[in-house]
C-alpha positions in Angstrom: 56.8 21.1 28.0 55.0 23.8 29.5 51.4 24.2 29.8 51.7 27.1 27.1 53.6 25.3 24.7 51.2 22.2 25.2 48.5 24.5 24.4 50.0 26.0 21.4 50.8 22.6 20.0 47.0 21.6 20.7 45.6 24.6 19.2 48.1 24.0 16.1 46.8 20.7 15.4 43.1 21.6 15.9 43.6 24.4 13.0 45.3 21.8 11.2 42.6 19.2 11.5 40.3 21.8 10.6 42.0 23.1 7.6 42.4 19.6 6.0 40.0 18.7 3.6 36.9 16.8 4.6 36.2 13.3 3.9 34.4 13.4 0.4 34.3 11.1 -2.7 37.6 9.3 -2.6 38.5 6.0 -4.7 37.4 2.7 -3.3 34.4 1.5 -1.1 33.5 3.0 1.9 30.3 4.3 3.8 29.0 7.5 2.1 30.1 10.9 3.7 27.3 13.0 2.5 25.0 14.9 4.9 22.8 12.9 6.7 23.6 9.6 4.8 25.7 7.8 7.7 26.0 4.4 7.6 22.7 3.8 5.4 24.7 3.6 2.4 28.0 2.4 0.8 29.9 4.5 -1.8 32.1 3.2 -4.1 34.2 5.6 -6.5 36.4 5.2 -9.2 40.3 5.5 -9.1 41.7 8.9 -9.0 38.6 10.1 -7.8 38.6 13.5 -6.1 36.0 15.8 -4.2 36.2 17.8 -7.4 36.2 15.3 -10.0 34.6 12.1 -9.2 32.4 8.9 -10.6 30.6 6.9 -7.9 28.1 4.5 -7.5 26.3 4.4 -4.2 24.0 1.5 -2.6 21.8 3.1 -0.4 18.9 2.3 2.2 16.3 4.2 1.0 13.2 5.7 3.3 11.0 2.7 2.3 13.5 0.4 3.0 14.1 -0.5 -0.4 17.7 -0.6 -1.9 18.3 1.7 -4.5 21.6 2.2 -6.5 22.4 5.8 -7.4 25.1 7.4 -9.9 26.9 10.1 -8.4 29.3 12.0 -10.5 30.8 15.5 -11.2 30.0 15.2 -14.7 28.5 18.6 -16.4 25.0 18.2 -16.8 23.9 15.6 -14.5 23.9 11.9 -14.0 20.3 11.6 -15.2 19.7 9.5 -18.5 20.9 6.3 -20.0 23.9 4.4 -18.7 26.0 1.3 -19.2 27.2 -0.2 -16.5 29.6 -3.1 -17.3 31.3 -5.6 -14.5 34.2 -7.4 -15.2 33.8 -6.5 -19.1 31.3 -9.4 -19.1 28.2 -8.5 -17.2 26.6 -5.4 -19.0 23.8 -3.7 -17.3 21.9 -0.8 -19.6 20.0 1.1 -16.8 17.6 4.4 -16.7 18.6 6.8 -13.8 16.4 9.5 -13.1 17.0 12.6 -10.3 15.4 12.2 -6.7 15.6 13.5 -3.6 18.7 11.8 -2.3 21.9 13.7 -1.6 23.0 11.9 -4.9 22.6 13.0 -8.8 20.1 10.2 -10.3 18.7 6.9 -9.2 18.8 3.8 -11.3 15.4 2.7 -11.9 13.6 -1.0 -12.3 14.9 -4.3 -10.7 18.5 -3.3 -9.5 19.0 -7.0 -7.9 21.2 -8.1 -10.6 23.4 -5.1 -10.8 23.6 -5.1 -6.9 25.0 -9.1 -7.1 27.3 -8.2 -9.7 28.5 -5.0 -8.0 28.9 -7.2 -4.4 30.8 -10.5 -6.4 32.7 -8.5 -9.1 36.3 -7.3 -9.5 35.8 -4.1 -11.7 33.1 -1.9 -12.8 33.4 0.5 -15.5 30.3 3.3 -16.2 29.6 5.0 -19.6 26.9 7.2 -20.3 25.0 6.8 -23.4 24.9 10.5 -24.2 26.1 13.5 -22.7 29.9 14.2 -21.7 32.1 11.2 -21.1 33.7 10.5 -18.0 37.3 11.0 -17.3 37.7 8.5 -14.9 34.9 5.7 -15.2 36.5 2.8 -13.8 36.7 1.3 -10.4 37.9 -1.9 -8.2 34.9 -3.6 -6.5 37.6 -5.0 -3.6 35.8 -4.3 -0.5 32.3 -3.9 -1.8 30.6 -7.0 -0.6 31.7 -6.1 3.1 30.8 -2.5 2.9 27.4 -3.1 0.8 26.4 -5.5 3.1 27.1 -3.4 6.4 25.2 -0.5 5.0 22.0 -2.6 4.3 22.4 -4.6 7.6 19.6 -2.9 9.1 17.7 -1.9 6.0 14.3 -4.1 6.7 11.2 -2.7 8.0 10.3 -3.4 11.5 8.0 -6.7 12.1 4.8 -6.0 14.4 5.0 -8.5 17.2 2.8 -11.4 16.7 0.0 -11.7 19.1 1.5 -15.0 20.6 5.3 -13.3 21.1 3.4 -10.7 23.1 1.5 -13.1 25.2 4.9 -14.8 26.3 
């Protein structure tokens, strides 16, 4: 292969890579691809989710080191309001979500610990808004959620200042 042909092949590969859609809201559990999130959040999206039409839940290490669960959908009118999240059709959670300053549409208020445990250990989740437009794709698998959520929250703890005894050692 000549250097010109190699350069042309490299240029074609680079243009193809840049033209491909960016990793976004896709089905399953993975690190959140949203701007500034990096590995601080796990994003789980419904089967059939695309960058234009998606239903997702994000489990996130907040700036104050609390664990937040966020709704993130393409639903017209936003995600704030009352929702029902069913895990394995047995474990129902009625939640209120409010807009916040995160890259997601709304954060679930109150104690999220029971919902977090259900998301980590369940098999299927279904999201249903109590008001407003329905979701076209509202069910998603929780396969892999335990691993991805635990990885995202691994460093979600405030730094503990050293004690006087450990500093002296």
